[in-house]
C-alpha positions as CSV (number, residue, x, y, z in Angstrom):
1,M,22.1,1.5,-31.4
2,F,21.4,-0.4,-28.3
3,R,22.9,2.3,-26.1
4,S,20.8,4.9,-27.7
5,F,17.6,2.8,-27.2
6,F,18.6,2.3,-23.5
7,L,19.1,6.0,-22.9
8,V,15.8,6.9,-24.6
9,S,13.9,4.3,-22.6
10,Y,15.5,5.4,-19.4
11,F,14.6,9.0,-20.2
12,L,11.0,8.1,-20.8
13,I,10.8,6.0,-17.7
14,S,12.4,9.0,-15.7
15,L,9.7,11.3,-17.0
16,L,6.8,9.0,-16.3
17,S,7.9,7.8,-12.9
18,P,7.1,11.1,-11.0
19,M,3.6,10.9,-12.6
20,I,3.0,7.4,-11.4
21,E,4.3,8.4,-8.0
22,D,2.2,11.4,-7.6
23,R,-1.0,9.5,-8.3
24,T,-3.2,9.2,-5.3
25,T,-4.7,5.6,-5.0
26,V,-8.1,5.2,-3.4
27,F,-8.7,1.7,-2.2
28,I,-12.1,0.3,-1.6
29,I,-12.3,-2.6,0.8
30,G,-15.6,-4.3,1.4
31,D,-18.3,-6.5,0.1
32,S,-20.6,-6.9,-2.8
33,T,-22.5,-3.7,-2.4
34,A,-19.3,-2.0,-3.3
35,A,-17.6,-4.7,-5.6
36,N,-16.9,-4.6,-9.3
37,K,-19.3,-7.1,-11.0
38,L,-18.9,-9.4,-14.0
39,T,-20.9,-8.8,-17.1
40,T,-22.7,-12.0,-16.4
41,A,-24.1,-10.2,-13.2
42,Y,-25.4,-7.0,-15.1
43,P,-27.4,-4.8,-14.4
44,E,-26.2,-5.6,-10.9
45,T,-23.7,-2.8,-10.1
46,G,-21.4,-2.1,-7.0
47,W,-21.1,1.5,-6.0
48,G,-17.3,1.2,-6.3
49,M,-17.8,1.0,-10.1
50,P,-19.2,4.5,-10.8
51,F,-17.2,6.0,-8.1
52,T,-14.1,5.5,-10.4
53,Y,-15.2,8.1,-12.7
54,F,-15.6,11.1,-10.3
55,F,-11.9,12.0,-9.9
56,D,-9.4,13.5,-12.2
57,K,-6.4,11.7,-13.6
58,T,-4.3,12.1,-10.5
59,V,-6.5,9.6,-8.7
60,E,-6.6,5.8,-9.4
61,V,-9.3,3.8,-7.7
62,N,-8.4,0.3,-6.9
63,N,-11.6,-1.4,-5.7
64,L,-10.7,-4.6,-3.9
65,A,-14.2,-5.2,-2.6
66,K,-15.5,-8.7,-3.1
67,N,-18.7,-10.5,-3.2
68,G,-19.4,-12.3,0.2
69,R,-16.5,-11.0,2.2
70,S,-16.7,-10.1,5.8
71,T,-13.7,-8.3,7.7
72,R,-12.5,-11.9,8.7
73,T,-12.5,-13.5,5.3
74,F,-11.2,-10.4,3.7
75,L,-8.2,-10.9,5.9
76,S,-7.9,-14.6,5.8
77,E,-8.0,-14.7,2.1
78,G,-5.0,-12.2,1.7
79,L,-7.1,-9.4,0.1
80,W,-6.0,-6.9,2.7
81,D,-2.4,-8.0,2.1
82,T,-2.9,-7.2,-1.5
83,A,-3.9,-3.7,-0.6
84,L,-1.0,-3.2,1.9
85,S,1.5,-4.2,-0.7
86,T,1.0,-1.3,-2.9
87,M,-0.3,1.3,-0.5
88,K,1.8,4.4,0.0
89,K,1.8,7.8,1.8
90,G,-1.2,10.1,0.8
91,D,-3.4,7.1,-0.4
92,Y,-7.0,6.6,0.9
93,V,-8.6,3.4,2.2
94,F,-12.5,3.4,2.2
95,I,-13.5,0.6,4.6
96,Q,-17.1,-0.8,4.3
97,F,-18.1,-3.9,5.8
98,G,-20.9,-5.4,7.9
99,H,-23.4,-7.2,5.5
100,N,-21.6,-10.5,5.9
101,D,-20.1,-9.9,9.2
102,E,-23.5,-9.9,10.9
103,S,-24.8,-13.0,9.0
104,K,-24.9,-15.6,11.7
105,E,-26.5,-18.2,9.5
106,K,-23.4,-18.1,7.2
107,V,-20.7,-19.5,9.4
108,D,-18.0,-19.1,6.9
109,R,-18.5,-15.3,6.9
110,Y,-19.8,-14.5,10.2
111,T,-17.7,-12.3,12.5
112,T,-18.6,-11.6,16.2
113,P,-19.0,-8.0,17.2
114,E,-15.8,-8.1,19.0
115,Q,-13.8,-9.5,16.1
116,Y,-15.4,-6.9,13.8
117,K,-14.2,-4.2,16.0
118,E,-10.7,-5.8,16.2
119,N,-10.6,-6.3,12.4
120,L,-11.6,-2.7,11.8
121,T,-8.9,-1.5,14.2
122,K,-6.4,-3.5,12.3
123,F,-7.4,-2.0,9.0
124,V,-7.2,1.6,10.5
125,N,-3.9,1.0,12.3
126,E,-2.1,-0.7,9.3
127,T,-3.3,2.0,7.0
128,R,-2.0,4.8,9.1
129,A,1.3,2.8,9.5
130,K,1.5,3.3,5.6
131,Q,0.8,7.0,6.1
132,A,-2.4,6.6,4.2
133,M,-5.7,7.7,5.4
134,P,-8.5,5.4,6.4
135,I,-12.2,6.2,6.0
136,L,-14.8,4.2,7.8
137,I,-18.1,3.7,6.3
138,T,-21.1,2.2,7.9
139,P,-22.7,-0.8,5.9
140,V,-25.0,0.5,3.3
141,S,-28.7,-0.1,4.2
142,R,-30.7,-3.0,2.6
143,R,-34.2,-1.9,1.2
144,K,-36.8,-2.6,3.9
145,F,-39.8,-0.6,4.5
146,K,-42.3,-0.6,7.3
147,D,-45.5,1.5,7.3
148,G,-44.0,3.3,4.4
149,N,-40.7,4.2,6.3
150,A,-37.3,3.0,5.3
151,S,-36.2,0.7,8.3
152,E,-32.8,0.1,9.8
153,T,-31.2,-3.1,8.7
154,H,-27.8,-2.9,10.5
155,K,-28.8,-2.0,14.1
156,E,-25.9,-4.1,15.7
157,Y,-23.0,-3.5,13.4
158,T,-23.5,0.1,12.4
159,P,-23.0,1.4,15.9
160,L,-19.8,-0.7,16.1
161,V,-18.3,1.3,13.1
162,K,-19.2,4.5,14.8
163,E,-17.6,3.3,18.1
164,I,-14.2,2.6,16.3
165,A,-14.4,5.9,14.4
166,T,-14.9,7.8,17.5
167,K,-12.2,5.8,19.5
168,L,-9.5,6.0,16.9
169,N,-10.5,9.6,15.5
170,V,-11.3,8.3,12.0
171,P,-13.3,10.2,9.4
172,L,-16.8,8.6,9.2
173,I,-19.3,8.3,6.5
174,D,-22.7,7.1,7.8
175,L,-23.8,5.4,4.6
176,D,-26.3,3.4,6.5
177,E,-28.3,6.4,7.5
178,K,-27.7,8.4,4.3
179,S,-28.8,5.4,2.0
180,R,-32.0,5.1,4.0
181,E,-32.6,8.8,3.4
182,L,-32.3,8.2,-0.3
183,Y,-34.7,5.2,-0.3
184,Q,-37.3,7.2,1.8
185,Q,-37.0,10.1,-0.9
186,F,-37.8,7.6,-3.7
187,G,-40.5,6.0,-1.7
188,E,-41.4,2.3,-1.1
189,E,-42.4,1.5,-4.7
190,N,-39.9,3.7,-6.6
191,S,-36.9,2.7,-4.4
192,K,-37.1,-0.7,-6.4
193,L,-35.4,1.1,-9.1
194,L,-32.3,1.5,-7.2
195,F,-32.0,-2.3,-6.8
196,L,-31.7,-5.5,-8.8
197,Q,-35.3,-5.9,-9.3
198,L,-36.2,-7.5,-12.5
199,Q,-39.3,-9.2,-14.0
200,P,-39.0,-12.6,-15.7
201,N,-37.5,-12.2,-19.3
202,E,-36.8,-8.5,-18.5
203,H,-33.0,-9.2,-18.8
204,P,-31.2,-12.2,-20.4
205,N,-28.9,-12.6,-17.4
206,Y,-32.0,-13.2,-15.3
207,P,-34.7,-15.2,-17.3
208,N,-36.5,-16.0,-14.1
209,G,-36.4,-12.4,-12.9
210,K,-34.9,-11.2,-9.7
211,V,-36.0,-9.6,-6.5
212,D,-33.0,-8.3,-4.5
213,N,-33.2,-5.8,-1.8
214,T,-29.4,-5.6,-1.2
215,H,-27.6,-5.3,-4.5
216,F,-27.9,-2.2,-6.6
217,S,-28.8,-1.4,-10.1
218,E,-26.8,0.9,-12.2
219,L,-29.0,3.8,-11.0
220,G,-28.7,2.8,-7.4
221,A,-25.0,2.2,-7.4
222,R,-24.4,5.6,-9.0
223,R,-26.7,7.3,-6.4
224,I,-24.9,5.5,-3.5
225,A,-21.5,6.5,-5.0
226,Q,-22.8,10.2,-5.3
227,I,-23.6,10.1,-1.5
228,V,-20.0,8.8,-0.7
229,L,-18.7,11.5,-2.9
230,Q,-20.8,14.3,-1.1
231,E,-19.5,13.1,2.3
232,V,-15.9,13.3,1.0
233,K,-16.7,17.0,0.3
234,A,-18.5,17.3,3.7
235,L,-15.5,15.9,5.6
236,K,-13.2,18.4,3.8
237,L,-10.9,15.6,2.8
238,P,-7.9,16.7,0.6
239,L,-9.2,14.0,-1.9
240,A,-12.1,16.5,-2.5
241,D,-9.8,18.7,-4.3
242,K,-9.2,15.9,-6.9
243,I,-12.9,15.6,-7.9
244,V,-13.5,16.2,-11.4
245,K,-14.5,19.8,-12.2
246,P,-17.6,20.2,-14.5
247,V,-16.8,21.9,-17.9
248,V,-18.9,25.1,-18.1
249,K,-19.7,25.9,-21.8
250,K,-19.3,29.6,-22.4
């Protein structure tokens, strides 16, 4: 009986193994704007959360983005090693940092421009060494308006991402620019709907209310994720072929 059980188990594992190996993993590495959130933070939502549901069953999204991380702390805390440990040929790595790297007042996170470029280069080179594909993403814009226009909030670090993308010939998603275009479409007042903006007692997780122009609401996270998805299509990445096809009712 034990022999029969062993043979059946081996047969099932043999069937499942190719399916597991054939799956493409999309790693997201970055900060709180992309990260998965605890229920105690709801309705705060990182764009990596809805991004998971855009792909068919051949894709697994491994969102390793974490609150408060810069390129420097993502490396020093071993989070990058976690990604590398399971990364394989054909996978993708979406790299979006900047919010915390540029925060000079937070010395535990701050990364100088030169260090930032070195760290992005490390992510790219080590991803390619695994025969996976790196995608560089400029830091998503904060919500800031001046005279009715959405203003730049990453003037120093966004160009650095573009510089490395050009130097290393890496596909680039300019989420900084695209997100500002979204905020402009919504307008100065309605764009608050995209962010964690709550009145006192509007939600039990935030009894005193919340005014946050960095982190997204469910709506905001979904719209940002849709931008990333659109850019995947625009870049004509093979990953675009794995996007869920809409069911057309006859």
